N, C-alpha and C positions, 0 to 999 in steps of 0.2 A: 755562523752564517746568519746574516740579518734577515729579519722577517720580511715577507713580501709586503709591498706598500698597499695601504688600504685606500681605495678610490671612493671618494665621497661625491655623490651626485647632488647637485643643487636642487632645491625644491622646484625652481623654474624648469630646469632640464627634465626632472622627473615628471612634471606635469605634461611637458611636451611629448615625452616618450609614451606615457600612458595615453595621451590624447591621440597620437598617431596610431597606436595599436587599436584603440576603440574605433577610430575613424575607418581604418581598413576593414575591421570586422563588420561595422555598420554598412559600409559600401557593398561588401560581399553579400550580406543578408538582404539588403534592399534590392540589389541587382537580381538576386534569385527570386525575390517576390515579383519584381517587374516581369521577369521571364515567365513565371508560373501564371501570372494573371493574363499575360498576353496569349499564352497557349490555351488557357481555359476559354478565351474569347475567340479562338481560332484566327487570330490576326497574325500577320507577318511583321517582321521587324521594320519593313519599309512602311507598312500602314501606320504602325505606332509612331514611326519617325515623323511622318507627315502631320499627324495629329499634334505632335509636340513642337514641331518646327526645328528638328535637329536632323543630322544625317543618319542613314541606316547604320553606318560603321560605328557611330557614337552609341546607338542603341545596343549594338552587339557588345561593345566594350563595357557598357553599363551592366548588361545581363551577365557578363562573364566575371564581374567583380573586379576587373582590372582598370576601370575608368578612374582617372584621377582629376582633381580640379573641377569636377562637375558642379556648377553653381547650384545653390540650394533651390533657386526658382525652377530649375529643370526637374529636380526631384519632385517638387510640388506639382509641376505640370504633368509629369508622368502619372502621378496619382490621380489627378483630376481627369486625365484622358481615359483612364481605366475604371473610373468610378470608385476609386479607393483613395480618398483624401489622405495625404500624409500629415502626421502630427509630430511636431518636434518640441520637446519640453525637457527641462531639467527635472531630476527627481526632487522631491520635497526637501527644502533647505532645513537641515537639522537646527539651524540657528533661528529659524522663523518663529516669531512669536505666535502663540495661539490667538484665535479670533477675539477672545475675551480677555486679552492681556491686561488692558487697563483696569478692568473690573477685578481681575485676579490680584493685581498689585495692591488694590485697596483692601481686599480680603486678607492678603498676606500681612499687611500692616496691622489690621485689627487683631489678627490671631497672635502676631508677635508681641504687640503692646499688651494684649490681654494676658498672655502667659506670664509676662514680666510683672503684671499687677496681681497675679494670683488666681486668674481665671483658668478654667478648662475650656479651650476653644474647640469649636466644631466647624466643619466646612460643609455648606449646603445641607444643613440638617432638615430632614423632611418633618414638617409640622403636622402633616397628615400621612401616616405610614401607608395607607392604602392608595395614596395619590402622590408618588414621588416627584411629580412636577411642581408641587407646592413645597417650597423649602425656604428656610431663612438663610440669608447670605453667610453670616459669620456670627452665630449665637455664642455667647460667652456664659459659662456656668461657674458660679462660685459656691461650692458645697459648704464651705466653712461659714460664709455669711448668709447662706441659704437664699440665693438670688440668681436670676437668669436675665441676661440682656439680649434682646433681639436687635442686632445691628444690621440695617439695610444699607448696602453700599451702592453709590451712584457715581458712575463715571460721567454720565450726562443724563439730565432729566428729560423724560419723554412725556408720556401721558400722565400728568400729575394726579388727576382724578382716579385713574385706574391704579396708579401706584399706591395712593392712599387707601383705597379699598382693599388692595391686596395685603397691605401691611396690617390692616384691621383684622382680616381673616386669619393671618398668621398669628397675630397676637391672641386671638380667641382660641385657635387651635393649640397654641402652646400651653394653654392652661392645663390641658390634660397631662402634658409632660411635666409641668411644674408640680402637679399633684403627685405624680409617680415619684419624682425626685424627693419630694418632701416626706412622703410616707406618713406615718402616724402623727408626726409632729406638725402636719399641715403643709400645704403647698408652698413652694418657693415663691418669693416675690418676683414679678416680672416687670422689666423696664424696656422701653423701646426708644431707639435712637436711629436717626438717618445720618449717614456719613457721606458727604458729597465732595468731589474733587473741586478744587478752587480754580475753576476756569472762568474766563470772561463771560461765556454764554450762561453758565450756571448762576453767576452773580447777577447778570442782567435779569434772569428769570426771578430770582429772589426779590430784586428791586421792583420789578413790574407787578408781581403779585405779593407784595409786602404783607398785606393784611391776611391773606390766605395762609402764608407760611407762619405768621405769628400766631394765628389761631390754631394751626395744626401742631406747632412745636413751641408751646409756651414755656417749656422747661429751660433752665439756665444752660446756655451753651458752654460756658466756662465750667460749670459744675459737672456737666457731662464729660468734658475733656478729662477732668480729674477722676471721674468715676472709671473711665476706660483706661487711663494710663497709670494711675497709682492706687486704684481700688477704693477711692473715696465713696461715701454713701451715694446711692442712686437718687437723683432728683425725682420728685413725685410726679412730674409730668414729662411727656415725650420731648425730645430735643433734637437739634440739628447742629452738627459740628462740620468743620472743613478739614480736608487734608490737602497738603500741597500737591502741585501738579505731578511731581515725581513720586508721590505716595510714600513719603518717608516720615512724616510727622503729622500730628493733629493740632488744631488750634481752634479757638472759639470764634464764632461769627459775631460781628458787632451789629447791634440793632440801632436803627435810626431813632433819634429823639422823637418823642410824641409830637404830632402836629395837630 
């Protein structure tokens, strides 16, 4: 005897079936809510119908859960008429990116490249343990070479002055961690680097405030790229490097010729 045939339901048909089931359940639940609200207000179906602009029979069908094809605007009107505004929304999309997705992508790039270069990467490491709000974006620690790099990631530059002061505080606070890591042999060396997304806006800011950025980041950008990607020696001065818009690679910024 041959086996019974297996019926396969297409994804489109499955979605329609589930949609119809959930719609029927929602209509029944909402109808019961409308009825309960009306009774609490001691209104008749005729009174509610006049407030919404539909027939009393339509209200009766809605309350019984048997109404079909009721426009969404009528459901909203029923809610407004009873002081219970209706809210319709989808559940949170599991594919939705977090609010700081752009910043996270840069941090992910730093940690990935740092690990390949022999660093121990950290995510949002608190530079002052008693104040978790103060943290370094993606610090890299190299125990073998006894060094630590504070990498500040920038999706978009905002208040440059505040950002610079914040970086200085983090650098000063990280000295305590560097001392702990170093132990009896002395504190680890600390380097600081800003990593910015290569967007038109960020480039315009660097061009507009050229001397400010050069003063703030005198370290060789190319040398910093090598330090972060292949574990080359840290430049003696802070630097700024770019990452592409997709946050997949690092590259050095070019400086304008002296004028």
